[in-house]
Backbone as XML, in Angstrom:
<?xml version="1.0"?>
<chain id="A" units="angstrom">
  <residue number="1" name="MET">
    <atom name="N" x="0.844" y="-1.170" z="0.000"/>
    <atom name="CA" x="0.000" y="0.000" z="0.000"/>
    <atom name="C" x="0.897" y="1.243" z="0.000"/>
  </residue>
  <residue number="2" name="PRO">
    <atom name="N" x="0.593" y="2.209" z="-0.898"/>
    <atom name="CA" x="1.392" y="3.433" z="-0.899"/>
    <atom name="C" x="1.376" y="4.102" z="0.472"/>
  </residue>
  <residue number="3" name="THR">
    <atom name="N" x="2.464" y="4.701" z="0.793"/>
    <atom name="CA" x="2.619" y="5.344" z="2.078"/>
    <atom name="C" x="1.521" y="6.368" z="2.325"/>
  </residue>
  <residue number="4" name="HIS">
    <atom name="N" x="0.872" y="6.253" z="3.447"/>
    <atom name="CA" x="-0.092" y="7.223" z="3.941"/>
    <atom name="C" x="-1.387" y="7.324" z="3.131"/>
  </residue>
  <residue number="5" name="ALA">
    <atom name="N" x="-1.723" y="6.333" z="2.319"/>
    <atom name="CA" x="-3.000" y="6.374" z="1.588"/>
    <atom name="C" x="-4.164" y="6.489" z="2.564"/>
  </residue>
  <residue number="6" name="ASP">
    <atom name="N" x="-4.008" y="5.923" z="3.736"/>
    <atom name="CA" x="-5.075" y="5.978" z="4.741"/>
    <atom name="C" x="-5.248" y="7.381" z="5.328"/>
  </residue>
  <residue number="7" name="ARG">
    <atom name="N" x="-4.289" y="8.264" z="5.088"/>
    <atom name="CA" x="-4.378" y="9.633" z="5.624"/>
    <atom name="C" x="-5.002" y="10.605" z="4.628"/>
  </residue>
  <residue number="8" name="ILE">
    <atom name="N" x="-5.366" y="10.128" z="3.458"/>
    <atom name="CA" x="-6.006" y="10.980" z="2.452"/>
    <atom name="C" x="-7.483" y="11.093" z="2.794"/>
  </residue>
  <residue number="9" name="HIS">
    <atom name="N" x="-7.950" y="12.325" z="2.956"/>
    <atom name="CA" x="-9.342" y="12.572" z="3.316"/>
    <atom name="C" x="-9.995" y="13.496" z="2.295"/>
  </residue>
  <residue number="10" name="ALA">
    <atom name="N" x="-9.674" y="13.270" z="1.038"/>
    <atom name="CA" x="-10.232" y="14.075" z="-0.043"/>
    <atom name="C" x="-10.572" y="13.157" z="-1.206"/>
  </residue>
  <residue number="11" name="ALA">
    <atom name="N" x="-11.496" y="13.578" z="-2.016"/>
    <atom name="CA" x="-11.838" y="12.831" z="-3.222"/>
    <atom name="C" x="-10.737" y="13.065" z="-4.263"/>
  </residue>
  <residue number="12" name="ILE">
    <atom name="N" x="-10.280" y="11.992" z="-4.891"/>
    <atom name="CA" x="-9.171" y="12.070" z="-5.842"/>
    <atom name="C" x="-9.666" y="11.725" z="-7.241"/>
  </residue>
  <residue number="13" name="LEU">
    <atom name="N" x="-9.377" y="12.605" z="-8.191"/>
    <atom name="CA" x="-9.699" y="12.392" z="-9.600"/>
    <atom name="C" x="-8.386" y="12.355" z="-10.373"/>
  </residue>
  <residue number="14" name="GLU">
    <atom name="N" x="-8.116" y="11.241" z="-11.040"/>
    <atom name="CA" x="-6.891" y="11.090" z="-11.835"/>
    <atom name="C" x="-7.257" y="11.023" z="-13.309"/>
  </residue>
  <residue number="15" name="ASN">
    <atom name="N" x="-6.625" y="11.872" z="-14.122"/>
    <atom name="CA" x="-6.739" y="11.833" z="-15.576"/>
    <atom name="C" x="-5.334" y="11.562" z="-16.091"/>
  </residue>
  <residue number="16" name="THR">
    <atom name="N" x="-5.122" y="10.385" z="-16.644"/>
    <atom name="CA" x="-3.763" y="10.015" z="-17.024"/>
    <atom name="C" x="-3.737" y="9.411" z="-18.429"/>
  </residue>
  <residue number="17" name="SER">
    <atom name="N" x="-2.566" y="9.301" z="-18.972"/>
    <atom name="CA" x="-2.407" y="8.724" z="-20.315"/>
    <atom name="C" x="-2.118" y="7.233" z="-20.217"/>
  </residue>
  <residue number="18" name="ASP">
    <atom name="N" x="-2.281" y="6.557" z="-21.342"/>
    <atom name="CA" x="-2.002" y="5.126" z="-21.350"/>
    <atom name="C" x="-0.503" y="4.840" z="-21.232"/>
  </residue>
  <residue number="19" name="THR">
    <atom name="N" x="0.327" y="5.856" z="-21.372"/>
    <atom name="CA" x="1.773" y="5.672" z="-21.205"/>
    <atom name="C" x="2.215" y="5.898" z="-19.759"/>
  </residue>
  <residue number="20" name="GLU">
    <atom name="N" x="1.314" y="6.441" z="-18.919"/>
    <atom name="CA" x="1.688" y="6.776" z="-17.549"/>
    <atom name="C" x="0.807" y="6.152" z="-16.469"/>
  </residue>
  <residue number="21" name="TYR">
    <atom name="N" x="-0.243" y="5.481" z="-16.858"/>
    <atom name="CA" x="-1.224" y="5.042" z="-15.862"/>
    <atom name="C" x="-0.673" y="4.051" z="-14.836"/>
  </residue>
  <residue number="22" name="LEU">
    <atom name="N" x="0.359" y="3.302" z="-15.189"/>
    <atom name="CA" x="0.909" y="2.328" z="-14.238"/>
    <atom name="C" x="1.432" y="2.999" z="-12.973"/>
  </residue>
  <residue number="23" name="ILE">
    <atom name="N" x="1.859" y="4.246" z="-13.101"/>
    <atom name="CA" x="2.348" y="5.007" z="-11.949"/>
    <atom name="C" x="1.200" y="5.280" z="-10.969"/>
  </residue>
  <residue number="24" name="CYS">
    <atom name="N" x="-0.009" y="5.452" z="-11.493"/>
    <atom name="CA" x="-1.173" y="5.804" z="-10.674"/>
    <atom name="C" x="-1.827" y="4.591" z="-10.013"/>
  </residue>
  <residue number="25" name="LEU">
    <atom name="N" x="-1.609" y="3.407" z="-10.543"/>
    <atom name="CA" x="-2.351" y="2.236" z="-10.074"/>
    <atom name="C" x="-2.159" y="1.876" z="-8.605"/>
  </residue>
  <residue number="26" name="PRO">
    <atom name="N" x="-0.952" y="1.914" z="-8.050"/>
    <atom name="CA" x="-0.825" y="1.549" z="-6.629"/>
    <atom name="C" x="-1.657" y="2.446" z="-5.705"/>
  </residue>
  <residue number="27" name="LEU">
    <atom name="N" x="-1.604" y="3.747" z="-5.925"/>
    <atom name="CA" x="-2.399" y="4.651" z="-5.085"/>
    <atom name="C" x="-3.886" y="4.451" z="-5.342"/>
  </residue>
  <residue number="28" name="TYR">
    <atom name="N" x="-4.259" y="4.334" z="-6.597"/>
    <atom name="CA" x="-5.667" y="4.107" z="-6.930"/>
    <atom name="C" x="-6.195" y="2.858" z="-6.229"/>
  </residue>
  <residue number="29" name="ARG">
    <atom name="N" x="-5.473" y="1.753" z="-6.338"/>
    <atom name="CA" x="-5.899" y="0.495" z="-5.733"/>
    <atom name="C" x="-6.003" y="0.620" z="-4.217"/>
  </residue>
  <residue number="30" name="SER">
    <atom name="N" x="-5.047" y="1.305" z="-3.614"/>
    <atom name="CA" x="-5.081" y="1.496" z="-2.161"/>
    <atom name="C" x="-6.289" y="2.306" z="-1.739"/>
  </residue>
  <residue number="31" name="LEU">
    <atom name="N" x="-6.583" y="3.364" z="-2.472"/>
    <atom name="CA" x="-7.737" y="4.199" z="-2.132"/>
    <atom name="C" x="-9.039" y="3.427" z="-2.303"/>
  </residue>
  <residue number="32" name="VAL">
    <atom name="N" x="-9.136" y="2.626" z="-3.356"/>
    <atom name="CA" x="-10.333" y="1.797" z="-3.558"/>
    <atom name="C" x="-10.477" y="0.810" z="-2.405"/>
  </residue>
  <residue number="33" name="ASP">
    <atom name="N" x="-9.386" y="0.163" z="-2.033"/>
    <atom name="CA" x="-9.420" y="-0.813" z="-0.936"/>
    <atom name="C" x="-9.827" y="-0.178" z="0.388"/>
  </residue>
  <residue number="34" name="LEU">
    <atom name="N" x="-9.511" y="1.108" z="0.549"/>
    <atom name="CA" x="-9.847" y="1.835" z="1.778"/>
    <atom name="C" x="-11.210" y="2.538" z="1.694"/>
  </residue>
  <residue number="35" name="ASP">
    <atom name="N" x="-11.955" y="2.283" z="0.617"/>
    <atom name="CA" x="-13.257" y="2.921" z="0.381"/>
    <atom name="C" x="-13.161" y="4.438" z="0.337"/>
  </residue>
  <residue number="36" name="LYS">
    <atom name="N" x="-12.076" y="4.943" z="-0.239"/>
    <atom name="CA" x="-11.920" y="6.381" z="-0.417"/>
    <atom name="C" x="-12.493" y="6.756" z="-1.786"/>
  </residue>
  <residue number="37" name="PRO">
    <atom name="N" x="-13.052" y="7.945" z="-1.929"/>
    <atom name="CA" x="-13.607" y="8.353" z="-3.223"/>
    <atom name="C" x="-12.493" y="8.658" z="-4.235"/>
  </residue>
  <residue number="38" name="VAL">
    <atom name="N" x="-12.444" y="7.848" z="-5.287"/>
    <atom name="CA" x="-11.405" y="8.006" z="-6.300"/>
    <atom name="C" x="-11.943" y="7.559" z="-7.652"/>
  </residue>
  <residue number="39" name="GLU">
    <atom name="N" x="-11.559" y="8.279" z="-8.684"/>
    <atom name="CA" x="-11.856" y="7.886" z="-10.056"/>
    <atom name="C" x="-10.592" y="8.036" z="-10.873"/>
  </residue>
  <residue number="40" name="LEU">
    <atom name="N" x="-10.415" y="7.111" z="-11.821"/>
    <atom name="CA" x="-9.234" y="7.102" z="-12.691"/>
    <atom name="C" x="-9.702" y="7.012" z="-14.133"/>
  </residue>
  <residue number="41" name="TYR">
    <atom name="N" x="-9.268" y="7.947" z="-14.956"/>
    <atom name="CA" x="-9.558" y="7.948" z="-16.385"/>
    <atom name="C" x="-8.236" y="7.814" z="-17.122"/>
  </residue>
  <residue number="42" name="ILE">
    <atom name="N" x="-8.198" y="6.878" z="-18.057"/>
    <atom name="CA" x="-6.981" y="6.625" z="-18.832"/>
    <atom name="C" x="-7.256" y="6.998" z="-20.287"/>
  </residue>
  <residue number="43" name="TYR">
    <atom name="N" x="-6.424" y="7.878" z="-20.823"/>
    <atom name="CA" x="-6.611" y="8.369" z="-22.178"/>
    <atom name="C" x="-5.605" y="7.709" z="-23.115"/>
  </residue>
  <residue number="44" name="PRO">
    <atom name="N" x="-6.126" y="7.018" z="-24.150"/>
    <atom name="CA" x="-5.237" y="6.331" z="-25.095"/>
    <atom name="C" x="-4.540" y="7.296" z="-26.035"/>
  </residue>
  <residue number="45" name="GLN">
    <atom name="N" x="-3.382" y="6.885" z="-26.462"/>
    <atom name="CA" x="-2.576" y="7.631" z="-27.445"/>
    <atom name="C" x="-2.328" y="9.072" z="-27.006"/>
  </residue>
  <residue number="46" name="GLU">
    <atom name="N" x="-2.022" y="9.229" z="-25.742"/>
    <atom name="CA" x="-1.706" y="10.544" z="-25.194"/>
    <atom name="C" x="-0.366" y="10.492" z="-24.485"/>
  </residue>
  <residue number="47" name="LEU">
    <atom name="N" x="0.197" y="11.642" z="-24.268"/>
    <atom name="CA" x="1.426" y="11.776" z="-23.489"/>
    <atom name="C" x="1.071" y="12.478" z="-22.184"/>
  </residue>
  <residue number="48" name="HIS">
    <atom name="N" x="2.087" y="12.944" z="-21.475"/>
    <atom name="CA" x="1.834" y="13.613" z="-20.202"/>
    <atom name="C" x="0.916" y="14.820" z="-20.394"/>
  </residue>
  <residue number="49" name="VAL">
    <atom name="N" x="1.173" y="15.614" z="-21.406"/>
    <atom name="CA" x="0.307" y="16.736" z="-21.755"/>
    <atom name="C" x="-0.658" y="16.230" z="-22.825"/>
  </residue>
  <residue number="50" name="ARG">
    <atom name="N" x="-1.959" y="16.344" z="-22.564"/>
    <atom name="CA" x="-2.959" y="15.822" z="-23.493"/>
    <atom name="C" x="-2.968" y="16.660" z="-24.763"/>
  </residue>
  <residue number="51" name="ASN">
    <atom name="N" x="-2.891" y="15.979" z="-25.898"/>
    <atom name="CA" x="-2.823" y="16.667" z="-27.184"/>
    <atom name="C" x="-4.142" y="16.672" z="-27.947"/>
  </residue>
  <residue number="52" name="HIS">
    <atom name="N" x="-4.983" y="15.695" z="-27.710"/>
    <atom name="CA" x="-6.254" y="15.627" z="-28.419"/>
    <atom name="C" x="-7.245" y="16.619" z="-27.807"/>
  </residue>
  <residue number="53" name="ARG">
    <atom name="N" x="-7.812" y="17.463" z="-28.662"/>
    <atom name="CA" x="-8.736" y="18.493" z="-28.171"/>
    <atom name="C" x="-9.917" y="17.889" z="-27.427"/>
  </residue>
  <residue number="54" name="LYS">
    <atom name="N" x="-10.432" y="16.782" z="-27.941"/>
    <atom name="CA" x="-11.590" y="16.131" z="-27.305"/>
    <atom name="C" x="-11.246" y="15.696" z="-25.886"/>
  </residue>
  <residue number="55" name="HIS">
    <atom name="N" x="-10.071" y="15.135" z="-25.705"/>
    <atom name="CA" x="-9.638" y="14.691" z="-24.378"/>
    <atom name="C" x="-9.470" y="15.877" z="-23.438"/>
  </residue>
  <residue number="56" name="ARG">
    <atom name="N" x="-8.845" y="16.934" z="-23.927"/>
    <atom name="CA" x="-8.639" y="18.118" z="-23.079"/>
    <atom name="C" x="-9.973" y="18.701" z="-22.622"/>
  </residue>
  <residue number="57" name="LEU">
    <atom name="N" x="-10.912" y="18.822" z="-23.549"/>
    <atom name="CA" x="-12.223" y="19.369" z="-23.197"/>
    <atom name="C" x="-12.919" y="18.474" z="-22.176"/>
  </residue>
  <residue number="58" name="GLU">
    <atom name="N" x="-12.866" y="17.169" z="-22.392"/>
    <atom name="CA" x="-13.452" y="16.208" z="-21.454"/>
    <atom name="C" x="-12.868" y="16.373" z="-20.052"/>
  </residue>
  <residue number="59" name="ILE">
    <atom name="N" x="-11.549" y="16.471" z="-19.993"/>
    <atom name="CA" x="-10.852" y="16.604" z="-18.714"/>
    <atom name="C" x="-11.218" y="17.919" z="-18.030"/>
  </residue>
  <residue number="60" name="TYR">
    <atom name="N" x="-11.211" y="19.020" z="-18.783"/>
    <atom name="CA" x="-11.542" y="20.316" z="-18.205"/>
    <atom name="C" x="-12.954" y="20.313" z="-17.630"/>
  </residue>
  <residue number="61" name="GLU">
    <atom name="N" x="-13.901" y="19.798" z="-18.403"/>
    <atom name="CA" x="-15.288" y="19.774" z="-17.940"/>
    <atom name="C" x="-15.452" y="18.877" z="-16.717"/>
  </residue>
  <residue number="62" name="ARG">
    <atom name="N" x="-14.848" y="17.694" z="-16.752"/>
    <atom name="CA" x="-14.971" y="16.772" z="-15.621"/>
    <atom name="C" x="-14.302" y="17.345" z="-14.377"/>
  </residue>
  <residue number="63" name="ASN">
    <atom name="N" x="-13.129" y="17.955" z="-14.534"/>
    <atom name="CA" x="-12.451" y="18.565" z="-13.384"/>
    <atom name="C" x="-13.325" y="19.635" z="-12.741"/>
  </residue>
  <residue number="64" name="LEU">
    <atom name="N" x="-13.916" y="20.479" z="-13.550"/>
    <atom name="CA" x="-14.778" y="21.536" z="-13.016"/>
    <atom name="C" x="-15.981" y="20.929" z="-12.302"/>
  </residue>
  <residue number="65" name="ASP">
    <atom name="N" x="-16.620" y="19.944" z="-12.927"/>
    <atom name="CA" x="-17.758" y="19.270" z="-12.291"/>
    <atom name="C" x="-17.341" y="18.615" z="-10.974"/>
  </residue>
  <residue number="66" name="TRP">
    <atom name="N" x="-16.173" y="17.975" z="-10.970"/>
    <atom name="CA" x="-15.665" y="17.267" z="-9.784"/>
    <atom name="C" x="-15.471" y="18.243" z="-8.625"/>
  </residue>
  <residue number="67" name="PHE">
    <atom name="N" x="-14.788" y="19.365" z="-8.904"/>
    <atom name="CA" x="-14.534" y="20.338" z="-7.844"/>
    <atom name="C" x="-15.829" y="20.965" z="-7.337"/>
  </residue>
  <residue number="68" name="LEU">
    <atom name="N" x="-16.745" y="21.294" z="-8.245"/>
    <atom name="CA" x="-18.024" y="21.865" z="-7.806"/>
    <atom name="C" x="-18.798" y="20.866" z="-6.959"/>
  </residue>
  <residue number="69" name="PHE">
    <atom name="N" x="-18.774" y="19.602" z="-7.337"/>
    <atom name="CA" x="-19.489" y="18.568" z="-6.593"/>
    <atom name="C" x="-18.895" y="18.368" z="-5.207"/>
  </residue>
  <residue number="70" name="TRP">
    <atom name="N" x="-17.579" y="18.169" z="-5.144"/>
    <atom name="CA" x="-16.942" y="17.812" z="-3.873"/>
    <atom name="C" x="-16.683" y="19.011" z="-2.968"/>
  </residue>
  <residue number="71" name="LEU">
    <atom name="N" x="-16.436" y="20.186" z="-3.537"/>
    <atom name="CA" x="-16.094" y="21.343" z="-2.717"/>
    <atom name="C" x="-17.285" y="22.255" z="-2.424"/>
  </residue>
  <residue number="72" name="LYS">
    <atom name="N" x="-18.215" y="22.339" z="-3.366"/>
    <atom name="CA" x="-19.340" y="23.261" z="-3.180"/>
    <atom name="C" x="-20.687" y="22.552" z="-3.136"/>
  </residue>
  <residue number="73" name="ASN">
    <atom name="N" x="-20.666" y="21.232" z="-3.300"/>
    <atom name="CA" x="-21.900" y="20.444" z="-3.263"/>
    <atom name="C" x="-22.880" y="20.903" z="-4.346"/>
  </residue>
  <residue number="74" name="GLU">
    <atom name="N" x="-22.340" y="21.217" z="-5.525"/>
    <atom name="CA" x="-23.149" y="21.681" z="-6.656"/>
    <atom name="C" x="-23.093" y="20.655" z="-7.783"/>
  </residue>
  <residue number="75" name="GLU">
    <atom name="N" x="-24.189" y="20.574" z="-8.534"/>
    <atom name="CA" x="-24.273" y="19.682" z="-9.687"/>
    <atom name="C" x="-24.802" y="20.445" z="-10.888"/>
  </residue>
  <residue number="76" name="SER">
    <atom name="N" x="-24.296" y="20.089" z="-12.056"/>
    <atom name="CA" x="-24.792" y="20.664" z="-13.298"/>
    <atom name="C" x="-26.190" y="20.131" z="-13.574"/>
  </residue>
  <residue number="77" name="SER">
    <atom name="N" x="-27.019" y="20.917" z="-14.226"/>
    <atom name="CA" x="-28.380" y="20.478" z="-14.548"/>
    <atom name="C" x="-28.439" y="19.733" z="-15.883"/>
  </residue>
  <residue number="78" name="GLU">
    <atom name="N" x="-27.286" y="19.557" z="-16.538"/>
    <atom name="CA" x="-27.266" y="18.862" z="-17.829"/>
    <atom name="C" x="-27.635" y="17.391" z="-17.637"/>
  </residue>
  <residue number="79" name="PRO">
    <atom name="N" x="-28.688" y="16.929" z="-18.318"/>
    <atom name="CA" x="-29.119" y="15.537" z="-18.171"/>
    <atom name="C" x="-28.031" y="14.529" z="-18.548"/>
  </residue>
  <residue number="80" name="ALA">
    <atom name="N" x="-27.165" y="14.875" z="-19.488"/>
    <atom name="CA" x="-26.105" y="13.959" z="-19.934"/>
    <atom name="C" x="-25.107" y="13.645" z="-18.823"/>
  </residue>
  <residue number="81" name="LYS">
    <atom name="N" x="-25.075" y="14.464" z="-17.782"/>
    <atom name="CA" x="-24.125" y="14.260" z="-16.682"/>
    <atom name="C" x="-24.737" y="13.505" z="-15.510"/>
  </residue>
  <residue number="82" name="GLY">
    <atom name="N" x="-25.967" y="13.045" z="-15.670"/>
    <atom name="CA" x="-26.665" y="12.367" z="-14.588"/>
    <atom name="C" x="-25.937" y="11.135" z="-14.068"/>
  </residue>
  <residue number="83" name="GLU">
    <atom name="N" x="-25.421" y="10.306" z="-14.967"/>
    <atom name="CA" x="-24.723" y="9.083" z="-14.554"/>
    <atom name="C" x="-23.479" y="9.416" z="-13.734"/>
  </residue>
  <residue number="84" name="GLN">
    <atom name="N" x="-22.755" y="10.445" z="-14.150"/>
    <atom name="CA" x="-21.560" y="10.882" z="-13.424"/>
    <atom name="C" x="-21.912" y="11.248" z="-11.984"/>
  </residue>
  <residue number="85" name="TYR">
    <atom name="N" x="-22.987" y="11.991" z="-11.800"/>
    <atom name="CA" x="-23.378" y="12.415" z="-10.458"/>
    <atom name="C" x="-23.905" y="11.249" z="-9.614"/>
  </residue>
  <residue number="86" name="ARG">
    <atom name="N" x="-24.602" y="10.313" z="-10.250"/>
    <atom name="CA" x="-25.041" y="9.123" z="-9.505"/>
    <atom name="C" x="-23.840" y="8.330" z="-9.002"/>
  </residue>
  <residue number="87" name="ARG">
    <atom name="N" x="-22.815" y="8.206" z="-9.831"/>
    <atom name="CA" x="-21.583" y="7.505" z="-9.436"/>
    <atom name="C" x="-20.891" y="8.240" z="-8.294"/>
  </residue>
  <residue number="88" name="TRP">
    <atom name="N" x="-20.806" y="9.558" z="-8.400"/>
    <atom name="CA" x="-20.138" y="10.346" z="-7.367"/>
    <atom name="C" x="-20.929" y="10.335" z="-6.071"/>
  </residue>
  <residue number="89" name="GLU">
    <atom name="N" x="-22.255" y="10.342" z="-6.166"/>
    <atom name="CA" x="-23.074" y="10.241" z="-4.949"/>
    <atom name="C" x="-22.815" y="8.913" z="-4.243"/>
  </residue>
  <residue number="90" name="GLN">
    <atom name="N" x="-22.667" y="7.851" z="-5.011"/>
    <atom name="CA" x="-22.365" y="6.547" z="-4.419"/>
    <atom name="C" x="-20.995" y="6.576" z="-3.748"/>
  </residue>
  <residue number="91" name="LEU">
    <atom name="N" x="-20.006" y="7.190" z="-4.408"/>
    <atom name="CA" x="-18.677" y="7.333" z="-3.797"/>
    <atom name="C" x="-18.790" y="8.113" z="-2.486"/>
  </residue>
  <residue number="92" name="ARG">
    <atom name="N" x="-19.590" y="9.156" z="-2.504"/>
    <atom name="CA" x="-19.760" y="9.990" z="-1.314"/>
    <atom name="C" x="-20.364" y="9.179" z="-0.167"/>
  </residue>
  <residue number="93" name="ARG">
    <atom name="N" x="-21.416" y="8.422" z="-0.460"/>
    <atom name="CA" x="-22.065" y="7.598" z="0.579"/>
    <atom name="C" x="-21.103" y="6.540" z="1.116"/>
  </residue>
  <residue number="94" name="GLU">
    <atom name="N" x="-20.401" y="5.847" z="0.224"/>
    <atom name="CA" x="-19.503" y="4.768" z="0.642"/>
    <atom name="C" x="-18.317" y="5.279" z="1.449"/>
  </residue>
  <residue number="95" name="SER">
    <atom name="N" x="-17.873" y="6.496" z="1.147"/>
    <atom name="CA" x="-16.695" y="7.037" z="1.832"/>
    <atom name="C" x="-17.048" y="7.731" z="3.138"/>
  </residue>
  <residue number="96" name="GLY">
    <atom name="N" x="-18.299" y="8.131" z="3.273"/>
    <atom name="CA" x="-18.706" y="8.850" z="4.478"/>
    <atom name="C" x="-18.355" y="10.324" z="4.434"/>
  </residue>
  <residue number="97" name="ILE">
    <atom name="N" x="-17.844" y="10.802" z="3.304"/>
    <atom name="CA" x="-17.535" y="12.230" z="3.156"/>
    <atom name="C" x="-18.800" y="12.926" z="2.686"/>
  </residue>
  <residue number="98" name="SER">
    <atom name="N" x="-19.303" y="13.850" z="3.496"/>
    <atom name="CA" x="-20.547" y="14.521" z="3.118"/>
    <atom name="C" x="-20.279" y="15.720" z="2.210"/>
  </residue>
  <residue number="99" name="HIS">
    <atom name="N" x="-19.256" y="16.469" z="2.504"/>
    <atom name="CA" x="-18.862" y="17.613" z="1.691"/>
    <atom name="C" x="-17.489" y="18.071" z="2.174"/>
  </residue>
  <residue number="100" name="PHE">
    <atom name="N" x="-16.961" y="19.064" z="1.492"/>
    <atom name="CA" x="-15.640" y="19.579" z="1.856"/>
    <atom name="C" x="-15.649" y="20.093" z="3.289"/>
  </residue>
  <residue number="101" name="GLN">
    <atom name="N" x="-14.623" y="19.709" z="4.019"/>
    <atom name="CA" x="-14.459" y="20.210" z="5.377"/>
    <atom name="C" x="-13.112" y="20.909" z="5.443"/>
  </residue>
  <residue number="102" name="GLU">
    <atom name="N" x="-13.124" y="22.103" z="5.993"/>
    <atom name="CA" x="-11.864" y="22.827" z="6.112"/>
    <atom name="C" x="-10.901" y="22.060" z="6.993"/>
  </residue>
  <residue number="103" name="ILE">
    <atom name="N" x="-9.657" y="22.025" z="6.552"/>
    <atom name="CA" x="-8.621" y="21.346" z="7.320"/>
    <atom name="C" x="-7.699" y="22.407" z="7.906"/>
  </residue>
  <residue number="104" name="SER">
    <atom name="N" x="-7.516" y="22.363" z="9.147"/>
    <atom name="CA" x="-6.624" y="23.308" z="9.809"/>
    <atom name="C" x="-5.181" y="22.941" z="9.497"/>
  </residue>
  <residue number="105" name="PHE">
    <atom name="N" x="-4.339" y="23.937" z="9.318"/>
    <atom name="CA" x="-2.919" y="23.668" z="9.081"/>
    <atom name="C" x="-2.280" y="23.015" z="10.301"/>
  </residue>
  <residue number="106" name="ASP">
    <atom name="N" x="-2.905" y="23.145" z="11.463"/>
    <atom name="CA" x="-2.387" y="22.499" z="12.664"/>
    <atom name="C" x="-2.434" y="20.979" z="12.546"/>
  </residue>
  <residue number="107" name="MET">
    <atom name="N" x="-3.288" y="20.481" z="11.630"/>
    <atom name="CA" x="-3.399" y="19.036" z="11.449"/>
    <atom name="C" x="-2.243" y="18.479" z="10.617"/>
  </residue>
  <residue number="108" name="LEU">
    <atom name="N" x="-1.520" y="19.374" z="9.934"/>
    <atom name="CA" x="-0.420" y="18.939" z="9.074"/>
    <atom name="C" x="0.861" y="18.785" z="9.882"/>
  </residue>
  <residue number="109" name="PRO">
    <atom name="N" x="1.715" y="17.841" z="9.462"/>
    <atom name="CA" x="3.027" y="17.738" z="10.119"/>
    <atom name="C" x="3.779" y="19.062" z="9.956"/>
  </residue>
  <residue number="110" name="ILE">
    <atom name="N" x="4.649" y="19.365" z="10.876"/>
    <atom name="CA" x="5.391" y="20.636" z="10.880"/>
    <atom name="C" x="6.040" y="20.915" z="9.527"/>
  </residue>
  <residue number="111" name="ASN">
    <atom name="N" x="6.678" y="19.916" z="8.921"/>
    <atom name="CA" x="7.412" y="20.158" z="7.680"/>
    <atom name="C" x="6.480" y="20.320" z="6.475"/>
  </residue>
  <residue number="112" name="ARG">
    <atom name="N" x="5.161" y="20.139" z="6.629"/>
    <atom name="CA" x="4.211" y="20.289" z="5.531"/>
    <atom name="C" x="3.370" y="21.558" z="5.643"/>
  </residue>
  <residue number="113" name="ARG">
    <atom name="N" x="3.538" y="22.298" z="6.712"/>
    <atom name="CA" x="2.753" y="23.515" z="6.897"/>
    <atom name="C" x="3.296" y="24.619" z="5.996"/>
  </residue>
  <residue number="114" name="PRO">
    <atom name="N" x="2.398" y="25.451" z="5.453"/>
    <atom name="CA" x="2.879" y="26.573" z="4.640"/>
    <atom name="C" x="3.666" y="27.563" z="5.481"/>
  </residue>
  <residue number="115" name="ARG">
    <atom name="N" x="4.658" y="28.147" z="4.885"/>
    <atom name="CA" x="5.462" y="29.132" z="5.617"/>
    <atom name="C" x="4.719" y="30.458" z="5.703"/>
  </residue>
  <residue number="116" name="GLN">
    <atom name="N" x="4.887" y="31.109" z="6.818"/>
    <atom name="CA" x="4.333" y="32.438" z="6.954"/>
    <atom name="C" x="5.399" y="33.440" z="6.580"/>
  </residue>
  <residue number="117" name="LEU">
    <atom name="N" x="5.036" y="34.372" z="5.735"/>
    <atom name="CA" x="6.012" y="35.339" z="5.245"/>
    <atom name="C" x="6.205" y="36.521" z="6.164"/>
  </residue>
  <residue number="118" name="CYS">
    <atom name="N" x="5.255" y="36.797" z="7.019"/>
    <atom name="CA" x="5.366" y="37.964" z="7.913"/>
    <atom name="C" x="5.620" y="37.517" z="9.334"/>
  </residue>
</chain>
């Protein structure tokens, strides 16, 4: 199991290429095994930077929907996105995460806290 997968308390969305997805699999599998909300999309014939316009548009739209759903508890009214939201609602129920909860920096290890400039 990847180090500290059990300490992840956020929904994870991975958009990766077919040349890089093997790097994502250990964390993905660990999060699934721990009933954490995670989705993995693998794009064929792509590199690290997505070159196909269709793929880029898909990723941009899904990322925006994902953040609105998990951080603001908002859903698009587009009927075509209904299945996506049903899947995410199931992830939400199974994980026990109701919505975004602010995390205090005090919860982070000392070496992971943001530096204060003043």
